[in-house]
N, CA, C and O atoms as a printed pandas DataFrame, in Angstrom:
     atom_number atom_name residue_name chain_id  residue_number  x_coord  y_coord  z_coord
0              1         N          MET        A               1  136.222  140.432  137.414
1              2        CA          MET        A               1  134.875  140.613  136.955
2              3         C          MET        A               1  134.900  141.609  135.797
3              4         O          MET        A               1  135.385  142.730  135.942
4              5         N          ASP        A               2  134.384  141.198  134.672
5              6        CA          ASP        A               2  134.386  142.045  133.485
6              7         C          ASP        A               2  133.021  142.696  133.331
7              8         O          ASP        A               2  132.023  142.004  133.129
8              9         N          LEU        A               3  132.966  144.012  133.424
9             10        CA          LEU        A               3  131.703  144.732  133.312
10            11         C          LEU        A               3  131.500  145.345  131.937
11            12         O          LEU        A               3  130.608  146.174  131.755
12            13         N          ASP        A               4  132.310  144.951  130.974
13            14        CA          ASP        A               4  132.215  145.524  129.639
14            15         C          ASP        A               4  131.419  144.643  128.686
15            16         O          ASP        A               4  131.721  144.603  127.494
16            17         N          ASP        A               5  130.405  143.933  129.189
17            18        CA          ASP        A               5  129.561  143.096  128.340
18            19         C          ASP        A               5  128.620  143.965  127.519
19            20         O          ASP        A               5  128.171  145.017  127.975
20            21         N          ASP        A               6  128.326  143.514  126.306
21            22        CA          ASP        A               6  127.370  144.227  125.470
22            23         C          ASP        A               6  125.927  143.876  125.833
23            24         O          ASP        A               6  124.998  144.571  125.419
24            25         N          ASP        A               7  125.729  142.783  126.616
25            26        CA          ASP        A               7  124.381  142.337  126.967
26            27         C          ASP        A               7  123.788  143.098  128.147
27            28         O          ASP        A               7  122.613  142.915  128.467
28            29         N          ARG        A               8  124.551  143.920  128.777
29            30        CA          ARG        A               8  124.052  144.587  129.967
30            31         C          ARG        A               8  123.167  145.775  129.586
31            32         O          ARG        A               8  123.271  146.334  128.494
32            33         N          THR        A               9  122.315  146.129  130.506
33            34        CA          THR        A               9  121.473  147.302  130.361
34            35         C          THR        A               9  121.781  148.199  131.537
35            36         O          THR        A               9  121.881  147.731  132.671
36            37         N          SER        A              10  121.931  149.473  131.280
37            38        CA          SER        A              10  122.193  150.372  132.393
38            39         C          SER        A              10  121.118  151.450  132.418
39            40         O          SER        A              10  120.625  151.898  131.383
40            41         N          HIS        A              11  120.777  151.846  133.630
41            42        CA          HIS        A              11  119.787  152.892  133.855
42            43         C          HIS        A              11  120.450  153.980  134.671
43            44         O          HIS        A              11  121.179  153.700  135.622
44            45         N          GLU        A              12  120.200  155.193  134.305
45            46        CA          GLU        A              12  120.742  156.302  135.070
46            47         C          GLU        A              12  119.588  156.989  135.785
47            48         O          GLU        A              12  118.646  157.475  135.161
48            49         N          ILE        A              13  119.685  157.015  137.096
49            50        CA          ILE        A              13  118.690  157.671  137.930
50            51         C          ILE        A              13  119.432  158.687  138.774
51            52         O          ILE        A              13  120.227  158.333  139.644
52            53         N          GLY        A              14  119.165  159.942  138.509
53            54        CA          GLY        A              14  119.902  160.988  139.204
54            55         C          GLY        A              14  121.358  160.949  138.785
55            56         O          GLY        A              14  121.680  160.930  137.597
56            57         N          ARG        A              15  122.224  160.937  139.769
57            58        CA          ARG        A              15  123.656  160.871  139.478
58            59         C          ARG        A              15  124.193  159.453  139.496
59            60         O          ARG        A              15  125.385  159.235  139.284
60            61         N          ARG        A              16  123.332  158.502  139.743
61            62        CA          ARG        A              16  123.778  157.108  139.838
62            63         C          ARG        A              16  123.450  156.346  138.566
63            64         O          ARG        A              16  122.460  156.616  137.885
64            65         N          SER        A              17  124.312  155.386  138.271
65            66        CA          SER        A              17  124.103  154.515  137.124
66            67         C          SER        A              17  123.962  153.083  137.638
67            68         O          SER        A              17  124.814  152.600  138.384
68            69         N          TYR        A              18  122.890  152.409  137.241
69            70        CA          TYR        A              18  122.615  151.048  137.685
70            71         C          TYR        A              18  122.736  150.101  136.499
71            72         O          TYR        A              18  122.194  150.363  135.426
72            73         N          ILE        A              19  123.450  148.998  136.701
73            74        CA          ILE        A              19  123.625  147.997  135.658
74            75         C          ILE        A              19  122.668  146.847  135.964
75            76         O          ILE        A              19  122.670  146.300  137.066
76            77         N          VAL        A              20  121.857  146.492  134.980
77            78        CA          VAL        A              20  120.868  145.431  135.135
78            79         C          VAL        A              20  121.310  144.238  134.311
79            80         O          VAL        A              20  121.515  144.349  133.102
80            81         N          ALA        A              21  121.456  143.094  134.967
81            82        CA          ALA        A              21  121.881  141.875  134.272
82            83         C          ALA        A              21  120.716  141.294  133.485
83            84         O          ALA        A              21  119.567  141.417  133.910
84            85         N          PRO        A              22  120.990  140.658  132.337
85            86        CA          PRO        A              22  119.926  140.041  131.535
86            87         C          PRO        A              22  119.521  138.692  132.127
87            88         O          PRO        A              22  119.935  137.645  131.629
88            89         N          VAL        A              23  118.726  138.714  133.174
89            90        CA          VAL        A              23  118.306  137.497  133.867
90            91         C          VAL        A              23  116.830  137.269  133.584
91            92         O          VAL        A              23  116.012  138.180  133.720
92            93         N          ALA        A              24  116.501  136.062  133.195
93            94        CA          ALA        A              24  115.096  135.726  132.937
94            95         C          ALA        A              24  114.340  135.660  134.261
95            96         O          ALA        A              24  114.892  135.183  135.253
96            97         N          PRO        A              25  113.100  136.124  134.303
97            98        CA          PRO        A              25  112.331  136.067  135.542
98            99         C          PRO        A              25  111.973  134.631  135.903
99           100         O          PRO        A              25  111.862  133.770  135.030
100          101         N          LEU        A              26  111.796  134.383  137.179
101          102        CA          LEU        A              26  111.384  133.058  137.635
102          103         C          LEU        A              26  109.947  132.801  137.214
103          104         O          LEU        A              26  109.125  133.717  137.183
104          105         N          ASP        A              27  109.656  131.571  136.897
105          106        CA          ASP        A              27  108.296  131.193  136.546
106          107         C          ASP        A              27  107.623  130.667  137.814
107          108         O          ASP        A              27  107.608  129.464  138.074
108          109         N          VAL        A              28  107.080  131.574  138.577
109          110        CA          VAL        A              28  106.487  131.214  139.866
110          111         C          VAL        A              28  104.993  131.453  139.787
111          112         O          VAL        A              28  104.551  132.531  139.392
112          113         N          ASP        A              29  104.215  130.453  140.162
113          114        CA          ASP        A              29  102.766  130.611  140.117
114          115         C          ASP        A              29  102.156  130.879  141.488
115          116         O          ASP        A              29  100.963  131.172  141.574
116          117         N          GLY        A              30  102.932  130.789  142.552
117          118        CA          GLY        A              30  102.454  131.146  143.878
118          119         C          GLY        A              30  101.752  130.043  144.637
119          120         O          GLY        A              30  101.384  130.245  145.794
120          121         N          VAL        A              31  101.552  128.891  144.037
121          122        CA          VAL        A              31  100.811  127.825  144.715
122          123         C          VAL        A              31  101.543  127.372  145.971
123          124         O          VAL        A              31  100.939  127.292  147.041
124          125         N          ARG        A              32  102.817  127.079  145.858
125          126        CA          ARG        A              32  103.571  126.591  147.014
126          127         C          ARG        A              32  103.625  127.643  148.121
127          128         O          ARG        A              32  103.507  127.313  149.301
128          129         N          THR        A              33  103.801  128.897  147.744
129          130        CA          THR        A              33  103.871  129.966  148.734
130          131         C          THR        A              33  102.576  130.069  149.520
131          132         O          THR        A              33  102.599  130.192  150.745
132          133         N          VAL        A              34  101.450  130.018  148.828
133          134        CA          VAL        A              34  100.152  130.112  149.504
134          135         C          VAL        A              34   99.898  128.853  150.334
135          136         O          VAL        A              34   99.316  128.940  151.415
136          137         N          GLU        A              35  100.319  127.705  149.854
137          138        CA          GLU        A              35  100.157  126.469  150.626
138          139         C          GLU        A              35  100.936  126.530  151.939
139          140         O          GLU        A              35  100.423  126.140  152.987
140          141         N          VAL        A              36  102.167  127.016  151.881
141          142        CA          VAL        A              36  102.992  127.125  153.094
142          143         C          VAL        A              36  102.367  128.129  154.060
143          144         O          VAL        A              36  102.283  127.862  155.259
144          145         N          GLY        A              37  101.934  129.266  153.554
145          146        CA          GLY        A              37  101.299  130.265  154.414
146          147         C          GLY        A              37  100.036  129.734  155.068
147          148         O          GLY        A              37   99.798  129.984  156.250
148          149         N          THR        A              38   99.231  129.011  154.318
149          150        CA          THR        A              38   97.999  128.426  154.855
150          151         C          THR        A              38   98.322  127.398  155.936
151          152         O          THR        A              38   97.663  127.352  156.975
152          153         N          ALA        A              39   99.329  126.585  155.688
153          154        CA          ALA        A              39   99.743  125.591  156.683
154          155         C          ALA        A              39  100.235  126.271  157.969
155          156         O          ALA        A              39   99.961  125.791  159.069
156          157         N          LEU        A              40  100.953  127.375  157.830
157          158        CA          LEU        A              40  101.431  128.093  159.019
158          159         C          LEU        A              40  100.277  128.667  159.835
159          160         O          LEU        A              40  100.323  128.655  161.065
160          161         N          TRP        A              41   99.233  129.173  159.157
161          162        CA          TRP        A              41   98.064  129.652  159.897
162          163         C          TRP        A              41   97.403  128.499  160.664
163          164         O          TRP        A              41   96.962  128.684  161.798
164          165         N          LEU        A              42   97.335  127.314  160.049
165          166        CA          LEU        A              42   96.748  126.154  160.728
166          167         C          LEU        A              42   97.599  125.736  161.924
167          168         O          LEU        A              42   97.062  125.425  162.987
168          169         N          VAL        A              43   98.918  125.725  161.760
169          170        CA          VAL        A              43   99.822  125.373  162.861
170          171         C          VAL        A              43   99.660  126.365  164.009
171          172         O          VAL        A              43   99.647  125.967  165.174
172          173         N          ALA        A              44   99.535  127.648  163.689
173          174        CA          ALA        A              44   99.342  128.667  164.729
174          175         C          ALA        A              44   98.015  128.450  165.449
175          176         O          ALA        A              44   97.946  128.593  166.670
176          177         N          PHE        A              45   96.965  128.109  164.711
177          178        CA          PHE        A              45   95.662  127.845  165.328
178          179         C          PHE        A              45   95.737  126.666  166.287
179          180         O          PHE        A              45   95.279  126.745  167.427
180          181         N          VAL        A              46   96.320  125.574  165.810
181          182        CA          VAL        A              46   96.437  124.375  166.656
182          183         C          VAL        A              46   97.353  124.651  167.850
183          184         O          VAL        A              46   97.114  124.153  168.950
184          185         N          GLY        A              47   98.400  125.445  167.627
185          186        CA          GLY        A              47   99.313  125.777  168.716
186          187         C          GLY        A              47   98.665  126.652  169.784
187          188         O          GLY        A              47   99.067  126.596  170.946
188          189         N          LEU        A              48   97.684  127.450  169.420
189          190        CA          LEU        A              48   97.007  128.313  170.387
190          191         C          LEU        A              48   95.849  127.622  171.105
191          192         O          LEU        A              48   95.403  128.100  172.148
192          193         N          LEU        A              49   95.358  126.515  170.570
193          194        CA          LEU        A              49   94.217  125.834  171.192
194          195         C          LEU        A              49   94.435  125.466  172.663
195          196         O          LEU        A              49   93.521  125.658  173.464
196          197         N          PRO        A              50   95.608  124.943  173.056
197          198        CA          PRO        A              50   95.787  124.609  174.475
198          199         C          PRO        A              50   95.732  125.836  175.400
199          200         O          PRO        A              50   95.531  125.697  176.606
200          201         N          PHE        A              51   95.907  127.013  174.840
201          202        CA          PHE        A              51   95.913  128.233  175.642
202          203         C          PHE        A              51   94.600  128.986  175.542
203          204         O          PHE        A              51   94.557  130.189  175.801
204          205         N          TYR        A              52   93.533  128.302  175.172
205          206        CA          TYR        A              52   92.251  128.973  174.988
206          207         C          TYR        A              52   91.792  129.679  176.263
207          208         O          TYR        A              52   91.323  130.816  176.213
208          209         N          GLY        A              53   91.927  129.011  177.393
209          210        CA          GLY        A              53   91.513  129.613  178.669
210          211         C          GLY        A              53   92.293  130.877  178.988
211          212         O          GLY        A              53   91.716  131.883  179.401
212          213         N          THR        A              54   93.589  130.828  178.798
213          214        CA          THR        A              54   94.436  131.993  179.043
214          215         C          THR        A              54   94.092  133.120  178.084
215          216         O          THR        A              54   94.031  134.283  178.481
216          217         N          LEU        A              55   93.865  132.775  176.816
217          218        CA          LEU        A              55   93.491  133.785  175.831
218          219         C          LEU        A              55   92.150  134.418  176.175
219          220         O          LEU        A              55   91.952  135.618  175.987
220          221         N          GLN        A              56   91.231  133.599  176.680
221          222        CA          GLN        A              56   89.911  134.117  177.046
222          223         C          GLN        A              56   90.008  135.042  178.255
223          224         O          GLN        A              56   89.354  136.084  178.292
224          225         N          ASP        A              57   90.814  134.671  179.236
225          226        CA          ASP        A              57   90.980  135.499  180.431
226          227         C          ASP        A              57   91.612  136.851  180.109
227          228         O          ASP        A              57   91.287  137.859  180.736
228          229         N          SER        A              58   92.519  136.867  179.126
229          230        CA          SER        A              58   93.207  138.112  178.790
230          231         C          SER        A              58   92.513  138.891  177.669
231          232         O          SER        A              58   92.994  139.948  177.261
232          233         N          GLY        A              59   91.390  138.376  177.173
233          234        CA          GLY        A              59   90.656  139.055  176.118
234          235         C          GLY        A              59   91.322  138.961  174.761
235          236         O          GLY        A              59   91.150  139.846  173.923
236          237         N          ARG        A              60   92.077  137.903  174.533
237          238        CA          ARG        A              60   92.796  137.755  173.262
238          239         C          ARG        A              60   92.363  136.529  172.464
239          240         O          ARG        A              60   93.163  135.940  171.737
240          241         N          THR        A              61   91.112  136.152  172.601
241          242        CA          THR        A              61   90.646  135.016  171.796
242          243         C          THR        A              61   90.630  135.355  170.305
243          244         O          THR        A              61   90.552  134.465  169.459
244          245         N          TRP        A              62   90.704  136.654  169.993
245          246        CA          TRP        A              62   90.748  137.064  168.588
246          247         C          TRP        A              62   91.999  136.521  167.903
247          248         O          TRP        A              62   92.002  136.368  166.682
248          249         N          TRP        A              63   93.056  136.226  168.650
249          250        CA          TRP        A              63   94.248  135.610  168.058
250          251         C          TRP        A              63   93.877  134.266  167.430
251          252         O          TRP        A              63   94.281  133.944  166.312
252          253         N          LEU        A              64   93.100  133.503  168.178
253          254        CA          LEU        A              64   92.690  132.178  167.711
254          255         C          LEU        A              64   91.845  132.293  166.447
255          256         O          LEU        A              64   92.058  131.563  165.480
256          257         N          TRP        A              65   90.884  133.215  166.464
257          258        CA          TRP        A              65   89.986  133.353  165.320
258          259         C          TRP        A              65   90.694  133.985  164.124
259          260         O          TRP        A              65   90.318  133.736  162.978
260          261         N          THR        A              66   91.700  134.786  164.380
261          262        CA          THR        A              66   92.494  135.335  163.280
262          263         C          THR        A              66   93.235  134.207  162.559
263          264         O          THR        A              66   93.291  134.186  161.330
264          265         N          CYS        A              67   93.799  133.277  163.317
265          266        CA          CYS        A              67   94.497  132.129  162.715
266          267         C          CYS        A              67   93.531  131.273  161.903
267          268         O          CYS        A              67   93.864  130.819  160.809
268          269         N          LEU        A              68   92.335  131.055  162.445
269          270        CA          LEU        A              68   91.353  130.246  161.737
270          271         C          LEU        A              68   90.902  130.954  160.454
271          272         O          LEU        A              68   90.712  130.307  159.424
272          273         N          THR        A              69   90.731  132.260  160.511
273          274        CA          THR        A              69   90.351  133.028  159.331
274          275         C          THR        A              69   91.474  133.000  158.290
275          276         O          THR        A              69   91.206  132.855  157.097
276          277         N          GLY        A              70   92.724  133.139  158.732
277          278        CA          GLY        A              70   93.863  133.061  157.816
278          279         C          GLY        A              70   93.917  131.724  157.109
279          280         O          GLY        A              70   94.219  131.655  155.918
280          281         N          PHE        A              71   93.625  130.658  157.844
281          282        CA          PHE        A              71   93.602  129.323  157.247
282          283         C          PHE        A              71   92.480  129.218  156.214
283          284         O          PHE        A              71   92.691  128.709  155.113
284          285         N          GLY        A              72   91.303  129.696  156.566
285          286        CA          GLY        A              72   90.163  129.628  155.643
286          287         C          GLY        A              72   90.404  130.430  154.377
287          288         O          GLY        A              72   90.123  129.950  153.278
288          289         N          LEU        A              73   90.921  131.646  154.515
289          290        CA          LEU        A              73   91.210  132.462  153.343
290          291         C          LEU        A              73   92.343  131.847  152.516
291          292         O          LEU        A              73   92.367  131.971  151.292
292          293         N          GLY        A              74   93.276  131.185  153.196
293          294        CA          GLY        A              74   94.356  130.503  152.486
294          295         C          GLY        A              74   93.840  129.384  151.598
295          296         O          GLY        A              74   94.383  129.144  150.520
296          297         N          LEU        A              75   92.787  128.693  152.048
297          298        CA          LEU        A              75   92.194  127.642  151.216
298          299         C          LEU        A              75   91.626  128.230  149.923
299          300         O          LEU        A              75   91.766  127.642  148.850
300          301         N          PHE        A              76   90.983  129.398  150.037
301          302        CA          PHE        A              76   90.507  130.076  148.828
302          303         C          PHE        A              76   91.679  130.497  147.942
303          304         O          PHE        A              76   91.606  130.402  146.717
304          305         N          GLY        A              77   92.759  130.963  148.572
305          306        CA          GLY        A              77   93.942  131.377  147.822
306          307         C          GLY        A              77   94.587  130.222  147.081
307          308         O          GLY        A              77   95.035  130.384  145.946
308          309         N          ILE        A              78   94.639  129.066  147.707
309          310        CA          ILE        A              78   95.208  127.875  147.049
310          311         C          ILE        A              78   94.385  127.533  145.813
311          312         O          ILE        A              78   94.935  127.263  144.745
312          313         N          ASP        A              79   93.063  127.546  145.966
313          314        CA          ASP        A              79   92.196  127.239  144.831
314          315         C          ASP        A              79   92.400  128.258  143.713
315          316         O          ASP        A              79   92.482  127.886  142.543
316          317         N          HIS        A              80   92.481  129.517  144.060
317          318        CA          HIS        A              80   92.682  130.577  143.057
318          319         C          HIS        A              80   94.013  130.395  142.318
319          320         O          HIS        A              80   94.058  130.481  141.091
320          321         N          CYS        A              81   95.085  130.145  143.056
321          322        CA          CYS        A              81   96.405  129.985  142.434
322          323         C          CYS        A              81   96.463  128.745  141.552
323          324         O          CYS        A              81   97.096  128.764  140.496
324          325         N          ARG        A              82   95.813  127.679  141.974
325          326        CA          ARG        A              82   95.805  126.466  141.154
326          327         C          ARG        A              82   95.029  126.677  139.864
327          328         O          ARG        A              82   95.452  126.215  138.805
328          329         N          ARG        A              83   93.884  127.381  139.942
329          330        CA          ARG        A              83   93.123  127.670  138.726
330          331         C          ARG        A              83   93.908  128.589  137.792
331          332         O          ARG        A              83   93.881  128.411  136.574
332          333         N          ARG        A              84   94.606  129.571  138.365
333          334        CA          ARG        A              84   95.410  130.482  137.555
334          335         C          ARG        A              84   96.542  129.713  136.860
335          336         O          ARG        A              84   96.822  129.950  135.685
336          337         N          ARG        A              85   97.192  128.793  137.589
337          338        CA          ARG        A              85   98.260  127.987  136.991
338          339         C          ARG        A              85   97.711  127.107  135.866
339          340         O          ARG        A              85   98.337  126.974  134.815
340          341         N          ARG        A              86   96.541  126.510  136.090
341          342        CA          ARG        A              86   95.928  125.663  135.082
342          343         C          ARG        A              86   95.590  126.475  133.821
343          344         O          ARG        A              86   95.786  126.000  132.702
344          345         N          THR        A              87   95.088  127.685  134.008
345          346        CA          THR        A              87   94.762  128.551  132.877
346          347         C          THR        A              87   96.016  128.934  132.106
347          348         O          THR        A              87   96.020  128.917  130.875
348          349         N          ARG        A              88   97.089  129.283  132.831
349          350        CA          ARG        A              88   98.354  129.632  132.166
350          351         C          ARG        A              88   98.904  128.452  131.388
351          352         O          ARG        A              88   99.403  128.623  130.276
352          353         N          ASP        A              89   98.820  127.247  131.961
353          354        CA          ASP        A              89   99.309  126.057  131.262
354          355         C          ASP        A              89   98.486  125.786  130.004
355          356         O          ASP        A              89   99.034  125.414  128.966
356          357         N          ASP        A              90   97.170  125.974  130.102
357          358        CA          ASP        A              90   96.316  125.757  128.932
358          359         C          ASP        A              90   96.614  126.764  127.832
359          360         O          ASP        A              90   96.595  126.410  126.653
360          361         N          GLN        A              91   96.887  128.011  128.196
361          362        CA          GLN        A              91   97.182  129.036  127.203
362          363         C          GLN        A              91   98.557  128.830  126.570
363          364         O          GLN        A              91   98.764  129.178  125.408
364          365         N          ALA        A              92   99.489  128.269  127.326
365          366        CA          ALA        A              92  100.839  128.052  126.797
366          367         C          ALA        A              92  100.918  126.828  125.899
367          368         O          ALA        A              92  101.824  126.722  125.072
368          369         N          ARG        A              93   99.982  125.909  126.053
369          370        CA          ARG        A              93   99.977  124.679  125.270
370          371         C          ARG        A              93   99.558  125.002  123.832
371          372         O          ARG        A              93   98.555  125.685  123.622
372          373         N          PRO        A              94  100.308  124.523  122.849
373          374        CA          PRO        A              94   99.924  124.782  121.453
374          375         C          PRO        A              94   98.618  124.077  121.120
375          376         O          PRO        A              94   98.367  122.949  121.546
376          377         N          ARG        A              95   97.815  124.759  120.365
377          378        CA          ARG        A              95   96.517  124.187  119.989
378          379         C          ARG        A              95   96.711  123.342  118.742
379          380         O          ARG        A              95   97.090  123.855  117.689
380          381         N          GLY        A              96   96.453  122.062  118.859
381          382        CA          GLY        A              96   96.654  121.158  117.742
382          383         C          GLY        A              96   95.344  120.853  117.029
383          384         O          GLY        A              96   94.258  121.163  117.519
384          385         N          GLY        A              97   95.474  120.255  115.894
385          386        CA          GLY        A              97   94.304  119.806  115.183
386          387         C          GLY        A              97   93.727  120.820  114.198
387          388         O          GLY        A              97   92.874  120.446  113.393
388          389         N          ARG        A              98   94.134  122.037  114.223
389          390        CA          ARG        A              98   93.624  123.040  113.300
390          391         C          ARG        A              98   94.571  123.195  112.124
391          392         O          ARG        A              98   95.789  123.243  112.298
392          393         N          ARG        A              99   94.030  123.268  110.974
393          394        CA          ARG        A              99   94.829  123.505  109.797
394          395         C          ARG        A              99   94.389  124.817  109.163
395          396         O          ARG        A              99   93.210  125.168  109.172
396          397         N          ALA        A             100   95.326  125.504  108.635
397          398        CA          ALA        A             100   94.998  126.758  107.969
398          399         C          ALA        A             100   94.271  126.482  106.668
399          400         O          ALA        A             100   94.617  125.553  105.938
400          401         N          ALA        A             101   93.266  127.289  106.380
401          402        CA          ALA        A             101   92.508  127.118  105.143
402          403         C          ALA        A             101   93.370  127.548  103.971
403          404         O          ALA        A             101   94.036  128.582  104.023
404          405         N          SER        A             102   93.353  126.733  102.894
405          406        CA          SER        A             102   94.173  127.085  101.733
406          407         C          SER        A             102   93.328  127.481  100.553
407          408         O          SER        A             102   93.861  127.807   99.493
């Protein structure tokens, strides 16, 4: 492993030196992550439904409503992430049809 690259960046914090590789950040918009999380809240809600009586007897019906709330808020999150992705795509798209005045 050759650590003598000119492309590296190093940071010194205290007595330690950290080498940072020139890696481009991932282009992640969060839609899939929020979709998976929302689906998991729904699965948890459906999975707890057969135990409603037991949850009620033990005073833990709030588990069920927490899952339902997580699912509902996840739907808002999906909409927000999709709108944000659409806005980013629109801003990244070159605007055609305009000519500079001469």
